[in-house]
VEXNUSE-493621 format. One record per residue (C-alpha): z, y, x; residue in one letter. Coordinates in steps of 0.2 Angstrom, whole numbers, plus 5000, padded with zeros to 4 digits. Layout:
BEGIN
ZYXA...
END
This chain:
BEGIN
460047944407M461947894403P463148044406T464148024422V465948084420L466848144435N468548064438P470048184434P470748274449S472448224456L473248374448W472648324431R473248144434R475048204440L475148334426L475848214412P477248164424L477848344424A477848374405Q479548374398G480448394414L481948514415D481348644427W482948744427W483848594433L482548564447I482648744452A484448734454T484448574464V483048654475A484148804478W485648694483L484448584495C483848744503G485648794507I485948624513G484448634525L484948794532V486648754536V486248584542M484948664554Y486448764562S487848644561S486848494566G485948584580Y487048494594D486948324584H485248264589G484048224575M485248264561R484248404553F482648304553A483548154546E484348264533H482648334527A482048154526R483448094516N483148244504M481348194503A481748014499L483048074486A481748184478A480548044476G481747934468I482348084456M480548104451L480247924448V481847894438I481448044428A479947954421Q481147804415V481547814397P483447804394P483247644383R482647564399R484047624409L485147534396M484247374400N484747384418V486547444416A487347264415A486247194430P486647344441A488547334437Y488547144441V487547174457L488747314463G490247204460M489447064469A489047174484L490847244484L491447054485V490247024499A490947184508V492747114506A492146944514L490746994527F490847184527G490647284543I492247374549T492247544557K493747654560K494947534551G493947534535A492747394529T491447484518R489747434524W488647284522L487147224534N485647174523L484447214536G484947394534V486747444534V487147504516V488747554508Q488847464490P490247574484S488947714482E488047614470L489547594459L489647784457K488047764445I488247584440A490047604433T489747744421P488047674416L488947504411M490247604402L488947704392A488047544388W489647464382W490047594370F488247614363Q488247424361R489947424352R489447574340E487747484336T488647324332L490147384322T489747564318G491247634327R492247614343V493947534341C495447514352A494947344359I493347424365D494347544375F495347404384M493747314388V493047484395A494647504406C494547334413G492647374418L493247524427L494847454436V493847304444L492747414455P494047554458V495247414464A493947334476L493447504483I495347554486M495547394496K494147434508Q495047564509P494047714503D495047834492L493747964490G492447854483T493747764472A494247934465L492447974461L492147814452V493747834443M493348004437A491547964431A492247804422G493647904414L492448034408A491447914399A492947834391I493648004386F492048064378F491847904369A493347964358G494847914367L496347984357P497348134364W498948044362K498347914375L497648044386T499048174388L500448054394P499548014411P499148194413V500848254411V501548114422L500348174436G500848344435I502648304436V502248184451A501348324460V502848444456A504148324463L503048304479C503048484482I504848514478A505448374490F504048374502Q505148384518Q506248234512R504748124507L503848154523C505248144535A506047984529T504647874534G504847764518V503247684513H502547744496W501847614484P499947594482I499447714495L499047654513H499947744528D498547844533Y498347914514Q500247954514Q500048044530Q498648154522R499748194507V501148254519C499848344529T499248434513L501048484509L501348554527D499848554539P500748654552T502048514554S500748424567D499448564571P498648464585L498648294577G498548254558K498548434553G497048474565F495648444553H496448554539V496948694550L495248714559Q494348704542G495448854536M495248954552I493348924551A493148984533I494449134535G493549194551S491949214541G492649364531G491549444518M489849414526W490049284539G489749284557K487849254554G486649104555F486949004571M488349114576H489849004570G491048994586T492148864578Q490748754573T489748764589H491248744600L491748584591N493348644584F492748604566V492848414565P491448324556E490448484554G488848404547T489748284535T491448304526D491948474534F490148554532I490848684520F491948754534A490348774545A489448854530Y490948974526G491149034544E489249084546E488949154528F490649214523G491349244506L489649304499M488849144505G490249044497N489949124480L488149094481A488448904484L489848904470I488548994459A487348854462G488548714458F489148804443S487248824437C486948634440L488548584430I488148714416G486348644414R486948464415A488248514401L486848574390F485848414393I487348314388A487748424373A485948404366S485748214371A485048114355P486147954357T487947904362L487247824378F486447974384T487848084380R489047974389L487947944403L487648134406A489448174404A489948054418S488548114429L489248294427I490948234432T490248154447I489448324453F491048424448F492148304457A491048294473Y491048484474A492848524469F493648384480V492648424496N492848624495M494748594490G495048474505M494148594518V495148734510S496848654511G497148634493I496848444491L497148304503P495748254515V494648114508V492948054513G491948154500V490348244505P489748404498L488248364487P486548414494F487348494509I488248354519S487348234530Y487148054523G485747954517G486647834504T487547984496A485948084495M485047944487V486447924474T486248104470L484448084468G484747944455L485948044446A484848204444I483448084439G484448014425M484848184419L483048234420L482548074410A483948114396I483248304395S481448234394K481948114380M482648264370R481148374373R479848254369L480748184353M479948254337P481048364327N
END
């Protein structure tokens, strides 16, 4: 009689998918997601189904992460240009047919409401990494004209996002793109002048804050509400019940947490609705109030481990494309965490930047899942390549 072979179990069929995955990175993300679920249960307790929806978004992002982790980086290169073109087309569609909420046109109704600028956080660095890899392959080196083209590829989405207006997302896209351009070999003599000018501009704003904010003169480039946010940063007590209310309440909530916090579900500032946007942009204030300085240190340690592991993946990536892409994704995570914590703590202007894996938001969570999946794919490529 012929031998009957039993089909392999589900575990044996799934085991090859787990081979080569960076479990240190996955464990760090799981730690941050665990913190996110705990704080969302407390801060979102009075907001209906926020906790359940947050958990659903995390599950969706985890599924996307594991799928993208199986995609070889060379295939990511193949979708770089189409993803960038699609993202730019959607941004143009937002400008023409977008949905306006609270004075900003950032969303598009495609059967479901989406925010196309989130796609550009991944598509822009993906496109820039592809461009530099292509130029190095064709010519053997990256020259000045290549950097000029890369700057053009970066300016286009940033300008369209600024027009919506969405300063927070524009800064994130710009940071990720500049990271790719810098690590591609941009000379220091072209890098230092903008940095020095930025430091001088900040120093002048601080030195002449009262005169700048009291004259009512419109600042170039910035919208009126963005100018007001800068003035609020310089002196939030100038309008404590108006424009400075968000910043002051965030600082009060974090400070009232003390060393160990008020305890889970015992945040008075949060549950009495003094903390604005306590489940989205200002969720760090809600977390700091309930878990105190030690909880904040645990959260910062989680982000530090995430960035450190991603740096290791970038440093050991085998190709220029994977190195630049990993470096850009690291910059996104760093900018997310630093800007959000900084604005809630009163050291940066208030912009619409969520805290990764902690803040409520489906589109942002999917974007984070894509980014982690790409890092896992790069790490897996390195692990499975023969020495």
